[in-house]
N, C-alpha and C positions, 0 to 999 in steps of 0.2 A: 504494499499500499504506500503510495507516495502522497506527499502533501503539496498542494498548490500554493506557492508563495506569491502569486501574482497580485493578490489584494494588498499584501504588505509592501511589495515592491512598488506598486502604484502609489501607495500612501507616501512612502519615502520620497519617491521622485517628485511628488507634488508638494510636500511639506518640509522636507529636510533641508539642511544647510548645504552649500555647494560641495563640501567635502564628502558628505554622505552620498549625495547625488552622483558625484564623480565615481566614488568607490563602487556604488551599485552598478552603474553603467559599465565600468571597466571590469570589475571582478565577478559580477553575477550575470550581466547581459553581454559580456565580451565585446563591448564597443571599442573600436580602435581609438587610441589616444590622439591620433592626428585628425580625427573628424572635427569639423569646425565647432560644433556644440561642445565637444570635449576640451578643445583648446580654450574656448570661452569660459568653461567651468574651471579649468586649470588657472586661468588668469584671475578669476574670482577667488580661488583658494589662496593664491599668492598675495592677494590684497587683504585677506582676513587678518584681523589683529592678532589672533593666536599664532598664525603663520609668521607674521612680521616679528612677533616676540622671539620666536626661535631664530629667525634669520638675523635679527639684531645681535644675537649672541655669537655671530661668526666674526672672528678676527680677520684682519686684512690678509693674513697668510693662509686662511682657509680653516683653521682650527675652530671648532665650536666649543663655547663654554670655557670652563677653567680646569677641567680634568678629563681623564679618559672615561670614567665610569661614575655615575651618580646623578643627582638631581640637576646639576649644572655641568653634566658631562657630555662628551662627544656622542656617546651612545644614546643618551636621553634626547638630545636635540635632533639628531638624525632620525631616530625612531619616531619622534614627535612629528617631524615634517612628513615622513612617509605615511604615518597613520592619518594625517590630515589629507592625504591624497597627492602630495607633492611627488612628482615622478623621480625615481632614482637617477634619471638622466639629467635632472636639473643641475645647472652649472654650480650652484652653491654646494650641493651634495658631492658632486664630482671633485670640486676644489677641496672639500673636506677629506675625501679619500686620498687625494694627492698629499695633503698635509699629514695625514695619518701614516702614510707609507714613506715619507721623506724624513729620515732621522734628524736632519738639520732643523726641520720645522717642529716635529713632534717633541724633540728634546727641550725645546724652549717652553713647553707647556707641561702640566702635570700629566704625563702620558703613562701613568701607572696608578694603581690603587693599593691601599694598604693590604698587605698579605698577598698581593697578586703574584709577586716573584716566587714566594714560597709555594703557592698553589701551582704555578708553572713548573717548578722543580719536581713536584710530585705528579705531574700530568693530570691535575685536577681542575683545570678551567680558571686560570688566573688572567693576567694581562693579555696573554696571547689569545685566549679564548674570547675576550671582549673585542679585541681587534678583529678577529675572524668573524665574530658576530656582526660587527659594524660593516665589514666588507660584504657579508652575506646579505644584510639588509639593503646595502647600496648596489646590489647585484654586480659586484666586481667580479672579474674573471677568477675562476677557481684555481688557476695555476700560480697565483701569487704565493710565494713560499710560505709565509705564516698562515695563510688561509688553507693551502693544501695540506700543510702539516697538522693543523688543528682538525681538519676533516678526517684525515687518516686516523688520528688519535681517537676522535669521536666514534668512528666506525669500529676501531679495535675494541673500545670499551663496550659498544653495543654488542658486538660479536661475543665478547666474554660474558655479558649478561645473558644473552640468548642461550649460551651453552651451559649456564649454571643449572 
C-alpha cells in the first residue's frame, strides 16, 4: 500500500517559504535546477535573511565561521546553507571547500576541534571525519585524499559491524 503525498506537496508548494518550495521541486519532483522557476527560487533563497546570516559568516579567504566544527563552525554554516536549498555548486560553498583543503588558509582558522586529533588517532571520527563530512555535503569529488581515506575507514568499520 502506498501513500499519496500529492495533497501535502501541493500544500507546501502553495504555502511554504522559497527554501521548502525549492527542495520539494528539486528533491521530490526532480525539477532541474536550471529551469527558470528554479533559478528564481534559488535567487529568493539567496536573498533570505537566514541565508544572508550564514553567508555573512564567510571570511574573504572562503572560511566560514570561527572553527571547523560547532555552532559557528564551517560544518554548521555549510550545512545550514545546503539545508536552506543553496546549491553545493554555489560559489560561496565552493570557495569554502577550497579554503578547507588549502593548508595555508585552513591553518589561519581554528581548523580542529577539541579532542579531534585524539579521535583521528584512534580512527574514531575526529577532525578528518568532519572535513570529509563537509566535503560530502558540498558534493566534492570522492578522490580527495582525506575524503577517500575517511570513506575507506567508514566502510571498514561498517564491514566489521556487519560481520559481528
